[in-house]
N, C-alpha and C positions, 0 to 999 in steps of 0.2 A: 380374571382381570388383574392387571398390575396395580400395585398400591399407588403408584404415581408415575408420571412421565418425566421427560427431560427436555430442556431447551438449551441449545448451544449457540450462544452469540459469538460470531467470528468477525473480527475487524482486520481487513487486509490493508496494512500500511505500506505504501509503495510510492516512490517517485523515481523517475529515470535519473541516471547519473549525470548531473549537470554541475560541472566545476570548471571554471575558466581562469586559471592563474595568469594567463597571458593578458587579461583585461582587469583593470582596477574595479570596474563595475560591469555586471552583465545581467541584462533584463531577466533572462530565464532562470537565473539563480533565485529570483524572488519566489519561484514556486516552492522552494524549500523554506525560505524565511516565513512566508505566509502560512505554510503548513505547521511550522513549529509554533508560531504565535497563536494560531486559531484552532489547531487540532491537537498537536502532541502535548504541549504544555497544559492546556485545559483538561485534556483527558487524564494526564497524570495527576492533576490536582483533584479531579473527581474520584479517581480510583484510590488515591492515598487518603482522601477524606473518609471513604468508606472503610478502609483498613483501620484508620484511627477510631472510627465509630464501631469497630468490631462487627461489621456486616459480613457474613460468610458468603462470599460470592466467588464464582469461577467464570472466567472469560478467556477466549482464545484470541491471540493476536499474532498475525504474521508481520515480521519486520524483515523486509527484503534486504539482501546483501548490499545493494546499491544504496538504500536508505541508511543502513547502519554505518556504512563508510562515510557518507556525507555528514551524518550527525556527529561522527567522531573525528572529522577532518579538521585540523587546527586552522587552516586557511578559512574554511567556511564558518567555523565557529567564531573566528574573529570578525568576519564580515557580517555574520548574523548579529553579533553584539553591536556593531555600528548601525545596522538596520534598526535594531530595537531602540537604540539611543535616539536616532532620528525620529522614530515613531513617537517616542515620549516627548521630544521637543515640539513636534507638531501638535500633539494633544495639549500641551501647555499653551501653545499659541491659540488653539481652538477655544480654550477657556476664556481668553480675552475677546476673541472674535464674536463669540456667542453671548457675551455678558448681557446684552439687551434683550435676549429672547429666553425666557425661563425654561421652556421645554427643550430647546436646543442646548441650552447651557447644562441642563440635567444630563443629557446624553453625553456631552463633552466631558463632564465630570466623571461619568461612568467609565468612559474610555481611559481617562487619565489614571483612575484608580486601578483598572484592570491591567493596563500595560505596566504600571509600576509593580503590580503583583507578579506578572509574568517575568519582568526583569529580575526581581528578587529570586524567584524560583529557579530561573535559568542559571544565574551566576552564584547565588549563595546556597540554595538548597541542593541543587543537582550538580553544581560545579561544572556546568556545560555538558555533562555526560548524561544525555537522556536515554541512551541505550542501557547504561548502567542502572538508571532509575526503573526502567521496565524490567530489567533482569532481577532486581531486588523483589519485585512483585511476583516473579516466577519462583524465586527461591523460597518465598513465603507461602506458595501454594495457591495464590489468587489468579495467576495467569498461566496459560500454556502458550509459550511463544514457539511458533513454527517457522520453518524456513520457506524459501521459494527458489526457483531457478536463479542461477547466479546473477544474470542481468535481465530477468523477466523475459527471456526468449520464448517465442511462440513455438513450443516443442513439436506439435504435429507436423509443422512445415519443415522440420529438420529430420523427419523420420528416416529418410534414406541415408542419413549420415549419423549412424548410431553413436560414433565417438563424440560428435558434437553434442548430442543429447546427454550422453553420459557425463561429459565435462561440465555442462550447465548444472547438473544435479550434484555431482561429487564435489565440485569446487564450492558450491553453495553450502554443502554439509561441512566441509573443512572450515569455511568462513564462520559458520554458526558456532562450531566448537571454539574458535578463537575468541568470539565475542561473549559466549555464554557459559563456557567451561563444561559443556555436556553435549551429548548427541541429540540432534533433533529427532522427534518421534513422528511428527506430521509435516506435510508440505502443502503449501498453496500452489497448485499448478497454475502458471500464468494464464490468465483469462479463463480459468477452469477448463482449459483445453486438454482433451484426453484422446489418446488412441491406444490400442491394446499393447503395442510394443513398449509403452512406457512402464508397464508393470514390472518387467524384469529389471529395468534400471532402478526403479524405486526399491525393489527387493534387495538388489546388490548394495544400495546405500543404507539398508536397514531402516527405511522409512515405513512406518506401520500403517499410515492412513493418509488419505487425501480427500478433497471435496470436488465434486463435479456437479454440473447442472442437472436438474431433475430428469430431463429426458435422457441423459446419459445412463442413468440407472433404469428408468422405466422401459427403455428400448433394449435393455440387456437381455442376455440369453443364459438361463431361462428368465422369464419375467419375475421380478422380485415379489415374494409372497406378501410382504408388508409395504409394498410400493416404496415411497421415499422415506418412510418413517422408521427404518432400521437400516444400519449399515450392512453391506455385503462384502464378503471376502472375494477378491479377484483371483483368477487362476494362478497368477504369479505370487500371491500372498497378501499384499497390502489391502486394507479395507477401504471401501469407497463409501463416503457419506454424500448424500444428495441435498442440494439447496432447496429449501422450501420457498416457493415463489409467493405464496399468499402472505407470509410474514414479511418477506422482502418488499413486496409491492406497497405495503402500508407505509413503509418508511421512505423509499426512494422514488416512487412514481411521481412524475411531474404533474400528472392529472389527479391521482387519488391519494398521494402521499402526504404525510404530515407537514413537510417543509413548505408546502404551498399555502399554509394557513395565513390569512391576512395580518395576524398579529406578529408574525416573525419578521426578523430583519431582512431587508431586501439586499441581495448580494451585489447587484449591478450598480446601484446608486451610491457612488463613492466620491468623496470630495476630490480625489485625484483627477476626476473628470468634470466635476461640478464647479470647482473654484478656479480662479485665474492662475495662469502659470507664474506670474510675478509673485503671488502669495505663496505658491508651492515651491518656489525655486530652491530654497535651502533643503527641502526634503528630497527633491528629485535629483539624483546624481547627474542625469542628463537633463538640463533645464528645458529642453525642447521636446522631451518625450513624456507624455502622460503615462501614469501607471497607477495601479491600485495602492491605496495607502492603508486600507483596513478600517478607516474611519468612515462609517456609513450612518446616515441620520434618518433613513426612511425605512418603513416597513413594507411588506409585500403589498398590502392594501388591495390591489386588484390588477387585472390585466390591462385595463384601460384607464386613462385619465391620470391626474397628478397623484403622486405618492404622498401619503400622510407620514408624519414624523413617528419614529420608533418610540414605543413606550415599554420600557423594560418590564414593569410589573405585569402588563398584559401578556407579554411574551412568556413570562414564567408561569402565568396562569394557563396558557395554552400548553406549555410543556407538561405541567401537572396533569392536565386533562388527557393529553395524548399518551403519556406514560401509563396512565390508568387504563386507557382504552386498549393499548397494546397488550398490557398484562391480562386484561379480561378476555381479549380475543385469543391469546395463546392458551389461557386456562380452558376456555370452551373448546378450542381445537383439540387440545391434548386429552381432555375428558372424553371427547367423542372417540378419539383414537384408542384410548385405553379400553373402552367398551367393546372394541372389535379386535383386540390383539391379546395374545397370551404371553407377550413379553413387553417390557416397558418401551413405549415409543420415544423416539428422539426427534425433535424438530430442529433442524440446522438452519440458522439465519445468518448468512454471511453478507458483509457490506464492505465497500471501500471505506477505510477509516477516515479519509479526508472529507467524506460527506459530512461527518460530525464535527462541526466547528467552522470549517472553511466554507463549504457550500451551504450547510444548514448551521447557522451561527449558534443556535441553542442546542445543537446535537449532543455535546458532552453532558449538559444538564439533563437531557432526555435519558441518556444511558444511565446516569446515576439514579435518577428518580425511578426509572423502570426497575432497576436492580433492587432498590430498596423496597419497592412495592412487591416485587416478585418474591422477595425473601420473607416479608412480614404479612402480606395481605391476601395470600392465596395458598391452597394446599394441593393443587392439581399437578404441579410440576416443580422440579428442582433445576437449578442452573448447573450445568456441567460443561465439560470440554469433550471433544471427540476422543481424545486419548484416555480420559478418565472413564468414559462410557465403555470403551473397549476393554479396559482392565476389569470392569465389573461384568461384562457380557461377552464372553469369548466363543460362544457357539452361534455361528451365523451362517446364513445361506451362502452358497458359492454361486456367483453370477459373473459373467463376462460382460462388462459395461459396453455401451455403444460409443462410438466416436462422437464427440460433442464439445461445445464450449458455452460460455454464458454470454457470448456476443450476439449481435442482432441476427435473428433467425436460427441461432443455436449452433452454428458450425464455423466456417473459416472466413466468411465473406468480408468481414471488417478488415482482416489482415491480409487478404488475398483478393485485391480489387484492382481495377484498371488504374487507379491512382498510385498504387504501391507495388504492383506485381513485378515491376522492373528490378526490384532489389534482390529477388530470390536467386536468379542465376549467379549473381555476384556473391551472395552469401554462401551459396552451395560450393562455388569454386574455391572460396577462401577456406571453408570447412574441410574440403578435400585436401587442400594444400597444407593446412595445419596438421592434419593427421599424417600426411606424408613426411613433413619435416620432423614431427615428433618421433616417428619410427626411424627415420634416417639418422637421427642424433640420439637415439635411446641410450647409448653407452657413453655419451659425452661426459668429460670431466672439466670442460672449459667453463669458467665462470661467465665469460662474455657470451658464449653460446647459450648457456642456461638463461641469462638475462634476456637475450633476444627471443628465445622461445617463449618465455613467460610474457614478454610484451606482445608478441604475436598473438598469444591467447587472449590477452586483455583487449586488444583492438578488435579481434573477432567477436568476443563476447559482447562488447559494447555495441558493435554494429548489429548484432542479432537482437537487441532489445525490442520487444513488441511495441514499445511506446512510439517508436519512429513510424512504423507502418500505420498505427492508429492515428497519429497526428496528421499523416499524409491523407488518410481517408476522410477525417473529419474537417480538414482544412484549417484546423487550429495549429498555429506555429508550423505550417507546412514547410516553409523555406528553411527554418531551423532544423526540423527533423530530416529533411533531405540533405542538408549540409553535414549534419552529424554522421549520417550513414556513409556518405561519400568520404568524409575526412578519415573515419576509422578504417574504411576499406583501403584508401590510398596509403595510409601509414602502414597498414598490414602488408600490402604488396611491396612497398618500398623496403621494409624490413625483410620480407621473404626473399626478394631479389638479392639483397646483401648477404643473407645467410647462405643462399644457394651458391653464390659466387665466392663464398668465404672471404668477403671483404666488408666486414661490419664497420659502419661509421659510428663510432662510440658516441660522438657528440650528438648525432641524430637520435640514437637510441636513448641517450640520457634525456633529451628534450621530450621524447615520447613518454618516458617514465615520469617526467615532471608534470606533463599534462594529464595523463591518465594513470593515476597512482593507486587505484584500488587493488585489492587482493595482494598485499605486499609479499605474502608467502605462497603465491599461486603455484600449484603443482601441475606443470604442463604435461606431465606423464599420464594424466587422466585421459589424454587423447590417444594413448597407445592402443 
């Protein structure tokens, strides 16, 4: 029996690329600003607090290329600063509005202090560079930061266009090196979506491991000897780690998960929808459009009836209880696995990072308390990262995993549905044209042609983002997702026609570069 087992927590931090310089204010940009305020800054605060307290932890974090570019974009950084200033001003106003209600006034004071802390951390401690703040944690050995496909494209549905898959991976690796000064060792496959042909591309990119859903490994050939509790090498080389559904379910499940506890803050009851538009006018850039402010006064309470006011000490008590329960559950699980394995088991628990803080307000505190308890209060397992586990255990079974994803029913139906299937003939036609143009101009020395090819690649990559198909399927921001897909494809084909006719409109090209400016050093030759 192994002396102890391992637990690998993995947070997948991703947002689609939403940047609209053509508008002074754009509603969907709030997705980024809310995530910074409620997830990324509180998570950094929690992690660095443990560093300062000399807690020896290891955590895996994927920072997708689109998110890294948004976090480091000067335009969005400036807009986020204004967003944070408006939030602080609204919190100050709330102190006055709630002065006659002691319980509500206590919540308002909590928000004002918290937002002031986030403002100081963003501007003074991190100098607006959150990517750099996470990179420091990696350099100190606490984080393993991994990459993702360039724009989170759903790779199995590009399988017939290998050059497009290859470009999504290799451009992401180039981008990772630019941000972190080293090669990525692991990758978060978008939506954990895997098909066998991906293995060779990952091997070419020198990516050593990835995560897939549990059935992707369990239905592999041959069946894995240790089920999902040990990684397996794939025929092409990279190792596959499988998601542990039991530990995941305890955290994210709407029915069984911790965030549904009645002590926790309710996400949906926001003063942006509860108070009058006249009162909110100065906070809302568009005085006629309600939006989330982040100031929420109610707790989950229950599914029916009026919501009760949030009580922070109760919520922190629930966090402590749930962190202890999660630790005890993992310790019992891993102790049982150790008794039946002759190598150390590893339980891999991946989550969307934005669950912690944005959707589950107390999530960053849960992560911190769980890690502290896991380090000090149990002896059954140690925290690790998949990369570190591979360095210590390099003799693994060879398994060909099954096609799979972590979406509903485990395959493609979320991203290939009657609501979104129309996009794929257009994406495939554009991918084919991108490859043809790259090959036709492989020997070019023209800076203008080089710029055009790079922008063609940007527009294609952005059109391929899996987020748009997902939003079309769920009905959330469907009109925006549809427009984004069409706009990128239209710009792609307009540039393609100009390049094919050798009549490039430099003003139009410059406008496209101004709108969609990610991957400034994009290597379009990855499409060759």
